[in-house]
N, C-alpha and C positions, 0 to 999 in steps of 0.2 A: 641294162647294158653291161654292167660289171660282170654279171653272170655269164653272158655270152662270150665275153673276152676270156673268162676263166675256162670255159668249155673249149674254146679254140686253142688256148695255150696247152691245156691238158691233152687235147687231141693231137696236136703237133708233137708234144713230148712222147705220147704213146706210139705214134707212127715212127718217130726216130728210134725209140727203143725196139720196136718190132722189126725194123729194118736191120738194126745191129744184131738182133737174135737170128734173123734170117741169114745174114752173112756168116755168122758162126755156124749155123746149121749146115750150110753148103760146105764149109771147110771140114766139118766133121764127116760128112758124106764122102767128100773127096779123099779122106784119109785112107779109105780102102779097108780099114779094120772093121770086123763085124760089129763090135761094140760102138765104134765111132759112127758107123752107118746108122745103127739103131738110135743113138742119141741125136744124130743129125735129122733123121726122119721125125723124131718126137719134137725136136725144136722147130721143124718146119710146120708142123701141125699147130703148135701153140700160136704163132703169129697169125695164122689163118683164123683161128678162133678169136683172137684179139681184134683183128680187122672186122670180123663179122659182128662182134659185140659192140664195137665202136660205131659201126654203121647203123646198127639197130637203135642204139641209144640216141644218136644224132637225128635219125629219122623220126623217132618218137617225139623228141623235143620240137622239131620243126612242125610236125603234124599237130601236136597238142597246142602249140602256140597259135597255129593258124585257126584251129577251132575256137580257141578262147577269143581271138580277134573277131571271128565271125559272130560268136554269141554276143560279144560286147557291142558290135555294130547293130545287132538286132535288139539290144537293150535287155538281154536275157541273163546277164551275169548276176550272181547273188550279190546282195548289198554288202558293201565293204565297211559296215559300221560296227564290226566286232571290236571289242577292246583288245588291245595288243600289248605284248610284253615289250620291254626296251629293245629286244632283238627284232621286233617286227612280226613275230609269230603271234597268232591269236591265242588268247587263253582258252584252254581246252574246254572248260565248263561252258563258256559262251558259245563256242563252236558246236559243242554237242547239243545245245538247245535247238540249233537250226538244222541239225542232221535229219530228224524224222520227216520234215517236210520234203527234203530232197529224196529220201528213200521212198516216201509215198508217191512222189511224182514218177519215179522209175517203175514202181509197181503198177501204177495206173497206165503208163505209156512205155512199155518195155522196148519198143522199137524206135523211140525218139532219142536221137543223139544228144539233143539239148539237155534232156533230163539226165542222161548218163554223165555228161560232162559236169553238170551241176553237182551230181552225186560224188564224182571224183574230186571236185573242189571242196566239197563238204568233208569227205574223208581226209583230204590233205590238211584242211584247217583243224581237224580233230587229231591230227598227228599220226594217222594210219596211212603211211606212204604206200605200203604194199597194195592195199585195197584201192587206194586212190589211183595208182597206176593201172590196176585192172579195170576199173570203171572208165578211165580215160581211154584205155585201149579199146574197150567196147564202144565208146562214143566214136572213136576214129573208124572202127570197122563199120558201124552203122552209117556214118556219114559217107563213107566210100561206096556203100552198097547202092547199086542203081535202084531207083524206085519204079 
């Protein structure tokens, strides 16, 4: 729950910042000066990119959380018996030991979103966030694909 509150606070702050930048951008465009117009247009594009990135990240979080709940309801989540550091993150060596099974499952069933989600969770436990997000994105796409 603490993570969700942090996301909401950061999203509200980002929206506030983007609105302020947008207001400044309009003022630059209204100045009538060529350089002011150029700066204003550039400042209008940046908030659009920011809103897009924020929406994409929030959607990813919502969809991935939904898939984790579905997999948990099916009893398909990996066991949570990994030894953890005081921070709560698993020790990498212990997480790496469970990784080959998740990878083999994806290789055996590449169209199974359950397997991809477990692979993403294994990557995350091993500390590879980039690959974890990629695998979870694949799981989301597979789950959304009509069968």
